[in-house]
C-alpha positions as CSV (number, residue, x, y, z in Angstrom):
1,M,5.3,0.8,41.7
2,S,8.2,0.8,39.4
3,A,10.0,-2.5,38.6
4,C,13.4,-0.9,39.3
5,A,14.3,1.6,41.9
6,S,17.4,3.2,43.4
7,W,18.8,2.7,46.8
8,T,20.5,5.6,48.4
9,I,23.7,5.1,50.4
10,K,25.5,7.8,52.3
11,K,29.2,6.8,52.7
12,K,30.4,8.4,56.0
13,G,34.1,8.9,56.4
14,T,34.8,9.6,52.8
15,P,36.4,13.0,51.9
16,H,33.0,14.5,51.1
17,D,30.6,12.1,52.8
18,E,29.6,10.8,49.4
19,V,26.0,9.9,48.5
20,R,25.4,7.2,45.9
21,H,22.2,6.2,44.3
22,N,22.4,2.4,43.5
23,Q,20.1,0.8,41.1
24,I,18.3,-2.3,42.3
25,N,16.1,-4.7,40.3
26,S,12.6,-5.7,41.0
27,M,13.6,-8.9,42.9
28,A,16.0,-6.9,45.2
29,R,13.3,-4.3,45.8
30,A,10.7,-6.9,46.7
31,A,13.1,-8.6,49.1
32,L,14.0,-5.3,50.8
33,Q,10.3,-4.4,51.1
34,T,9.5,-7.8,52.7
35,L,12.4,-7.4,55.1
36,W,11.3,-3.8,55.9
37,Q,7.7,-5.0,56.6
38,L,9.0,-7.8,58.9
39,G,11.3,-5.4,60.6
40,D,11.2,-3.9,64.1
41,G,9.9,-0.5,63.0
42,L,13.3,1.3,63.1
43,G,13.5,1.5,59.3
44,Y,16.4,-1.0,58.9
45,V,16.1,-4.2,57.0
46,C,18.8,-6.2,58.8
47,P,17.6,-8.0,61.9
48,R,18.4,-6.3,65.2
49,F,20.4,-3.6,63.4
50,Q,20.0,-0.3,65.3
51,G,22.0,1.9,62.9
52,P,25.7,2.4,62.2
53,E,26.4,4.3,65.5
54,S,24.9,1.6,67.8
55,R,26.4,-1.5,66.3
56,E,29.1,-2.6,63.8
57,A,27.5,-2.2,60.5
58,R,28.2,-5.7,59.2
59,E,27.9,-7.7,62.4
60,W,24.5,-9.0,61.4
61,F,26.1,-10.4,58.2
62,K,28.7,-12.3,60.1
63,E,26.1,-13.7,62.5
64,T,24.0,-14.8,59.5
65,L,26.9,-16.5,57.9
66,C,27.7,-18.4,61.1
67,Q,24.0,-19.5,61.5
68,A,24.0,-20.7,57.9
69,K,27.4,-22.5,58.4
70,I,28.9,-20.6,55.5
71,Q,32.7,-20.3,55.7
72,N,35.3,-18.3,53.8
73,F,32.8,-15.7,52.7
74,R,33.3,-12.0,53.1
75,W,31.0,-9.0,52.5
76,H,33.1,-7.9,49.6
77,D,32.5,-11.3,47.9
78,L,29.0,-10.0,47.2
79,R,30.4,-7.2,45.1
80,H,32.6,-9.6,43.1
81,T,29.6,-11.9,42.5
82,F,27.4,-8.9,41.4
83,A,30.1,-7.7,39.0
84,S,30.8,-11.2,37.6
85,R,27.2,-12.0,37.0
86,L,26.6,-8.7,35.2
87,V,29.6,-9.3,32.9
88,M,28.5,-12.9,32.2
89,A,25.0,-11.6,31.4
90,G,26.5,-9.4,28.7
91,V,26.3,-6.1,30.5
92,P,28.8,-3.6,29.1
93,L,31.9,-3.0,31.3
94,R,31.1,0.8,31.4
95,A,27.7,0.0,33.0
96,V,29.3,-2.4,35.4
97,H,31.8,0.3,36.3
98,V,29.0,2.8,37.1
99,L,27.0,0.2,39.0
100,L,29.9,-0.8,41.2
101,G,30.8,2.9,41.8
102,H,34.5,2.4,40.9
103,K,36.3,5.7,40.6
104,R,38.5,4.3,37.8
105,I,37.5,1.9,35.0
106,E,40.7,-0.1,35.6
107,A,39.2,-1.4,38.8
108,T,36.3,-2.9,36.7
109,L,38.5,-4.3,34.0
110,C,39.5,-7.2,36.2
111,Y,36.1,-8.7,35.4
112,S,36.5,-8.4,31.6
113,H,37.8,-12.0,31.1
114,L,34.3,-13.2,32.1
115,G,33.0,-11.7,28.8
116,E,35.1,-13.9,26.5
117,A,32.1,-15.8,25.3
118,D,30.5,-12.6,24.3
119,L,33.6,-11.6,22.3
120,R,33.3,-14.9,20.4
121,K,29.6,-14.3,19.8
122,A,30.4,-10.7,18.6
123,V,32.8,-11.8,15.9
124,Q,30.5,-14.7,14.9
125,R,27.8,-12.2,14.0
126,L,29.9,-11.3,11.0
127,T,29.2,-14.8,9.5
128,V,25.4,-14.6,10.0
129,A,24.8,-11.3,8.1
130,P,27.7,-10.2,6.0
131,T,28.3,-6.5,6.0
132,D,28.9,-4.2,3.1
133,T,32.6,-4.0,3.0
134,R,32.8,-1.1,0.6
135,T,34.4,2.0,2.0
136,S,34.9,5.5,0.8
137,T,38.5,4.4,-0.1
138,D,37.0,1.7,-2.4
139,E,34.7,4.3,-4.0
140,N,37.6,6.7,-4.5
141,K,39.6,3.9,-6.3
142,A,36.6,3.1,-8.5
143,H,36.1,6.8,-9.3
144,N,39.8,7.2,-10.1
145,A,39.8,4.1,-12.3
146,T,36.8,5.5,-14.2
147,L,38.5,8.8,-14.7
148,A,41.7,7.1,-15.9
149,A,39.8,5.0,-18.4
150,T,38.0,8.0,-19.9
151,A,41.1,10.2,-20.1
C-alpha cells in the first residue's frame, strides 16, 4: 500500500460535473480506511450518511460539531486550515493552488503572507554560502579591458 493516495471527488452541479483527484497523505488515508471499516457497509465514511441524494451532504459535520461543542466553525474553515498549514510548512504557492483546486492563482495568494518566515530564510541563505557574483557582463568588461590594454 502506498503512503499517499488520491481521493476522487465528483462535483455535481458544476458546468461539466467536474471530477477532481485530491491527494491525501498517509495519515488521512489511514483515518479514512478506519472509518470505512467501521462504517455501515454503504461505502461512506461519515456516520449515517446515505449519500448526497438522501441527506444534506454536510449535515453529519454540523451534528459532529454540536456534539463536540465546537462553535463558530464552518466546513470551509477546513480548507483555510489546510492551505495555511501547507504554506507555513514551506509548500510552494503553486502546489497549494493545485491542491486546493482554485481556478485562479489569485485565490491562493491570500495565504502568501503566511510564508514570510520562509522569505527571510531564503534571503538569509545568501549569508551562509556566498554565491559567485560574476556575470557575463563582468566577463565582457574584463575582456574589453584586456583588449584596451593590449591595443
